[in-house]
C-alpha positions as CSV (number, residue, x, y, z in Angstrom):
1,M,223.3,-19.1,33.3
2,D,224.5,-16.7,36.1
3,S,227.5,-15.1,34.4
4,E,228.9,-11.9,33.0
5,V,228.9,-10.9,29.3
6,R,230.1,-7.7,26.9
7,L,227.7,-6.1,25.0
8,K,229.7,-7.1,21.7
9,D,229.3,-10.5,22.5
10,V,225.1,-10.0,23.3
11,S,224.1,-12.2,20.3
12,E,226.0,-15.6,21.6
13,V,223.7,-15.5,24.8
14,L,220.7,-14.8,22.9
15,D,221.7,-17.6,20.5
16,E,221.0,-20.3,23.7
17,L,217.6,-19.4,23.8
18,E,214.6,-20.6,22.1
19,Y,212.4,-18.5,19.7
20,P,209.7,-17.4,19.6
21,I,210.2,-16.1,23.1
22,E,208.0,-13.7,24.9
23,Q,209.4,-10.8,26.7
24,S,208.7,-11.9,30.6
25,E,210.1,-15.3,29.5
26,A,213.4,-13.6,27.9
27,G,213.9,-11.2,30.8
28,A,213.5,-14.5,33.3
29,E,216.2,-16.4,31.7
30,L,218.6,-13.5,31.8
31,A,217.6,-12.1,35.0
32,D,220.8,-13.8,36.5
33,V,223.1,-12.4,33.8
34,T,225.2,-9.0,34.4
35,L,225.9,-7.1,30.5
36,I,228.5,-5.4,30.8
37,L,228.5,-1.9,29.3
38,A,230.8,1.1,28.2
39,D,229.4,3.3,31.3
40,G,229.0,0.4,33.8
41,S,226.6,-2.5,33.8
42,E,222.8,-3.4,33.9
43,N,220.9,-6.7,34.7
44,F,220.1,-8.2,31.3
45,G,216.6,-9.5,32.3
46,D,215.6,-5.8,33.0
47,L,216.9,-4.8,30.2
48,V,214.9,-7.1,28.3
49,E,212.0,-6.3,30.2
50,R,212.6,-2.7,28.8
51,T,211.9,-3.2,25.1
52,G,208.5,-2.6,23.2
53,S,208.3,-6.4,22.2
54,D,205.7,-8.8,23.8
55,V,207.3,-11.3,21.8
56,F,210.7,-12.3,19.8
57,E,211.1,-14.0,16.8
58,S,214.5,-14.6,16.4
59,A,217.6,-13.7,18.4
60,S,218.3,-10.8,15.8
61,D,215.0,-9.7,16.8
62,L,215.8,-9.2,20.6
63,E,219.2,-8.1,19.9
64,A,217.7,-5.1,17.9
65,E,215.1,-4.2,20.5
66,L,217.6,-4.5,22.9
67,H,219.9,-1.9,21.4
68,N,216.9,0.4,21.1
69,A,216.5,0.1,24.6
70,L,219.6,0.7,25.8
71,P,220.9,4.6,26.9
72,R,223.4,6.2,24.0
73,E,226.0,6.1,26.5
74,A,225.7,2.7,27.2
75,V,227.7,2.2,23.8
76,G,230.2,4.3,24.1
77,E,231.5,7.1,21.9
78,P,231.7,6.2,18.7
79,Y,234.3,4.3,16.9
80,Q,235.3,3.6,20.8
81,S,236.1,0.1,21.6
82,E,234.8,-1.6,24.8
83,G,238.0,-1.6,26.3
84,D,239.4,-4.7,25.0
85,A,243.4,-4.9,24.8
């Protein structure tokens, strides 16, 4: 899957996984994806492994946990776009 993805497009990547999925398996599947954030980038697999759940039942569950694991500045200032022109 070796790629980069913006935070706003994360659901498209998560939809490609088969659910339910264990945290470690999701982290391994996403280990070669770089997540582009407002304040830089992070390894997507590493972020998934920092979530609080052991198993994700759906892509929306994983996305919600992912947002909880991100530092506040990762999503930028309120009402700020990700730099899309």
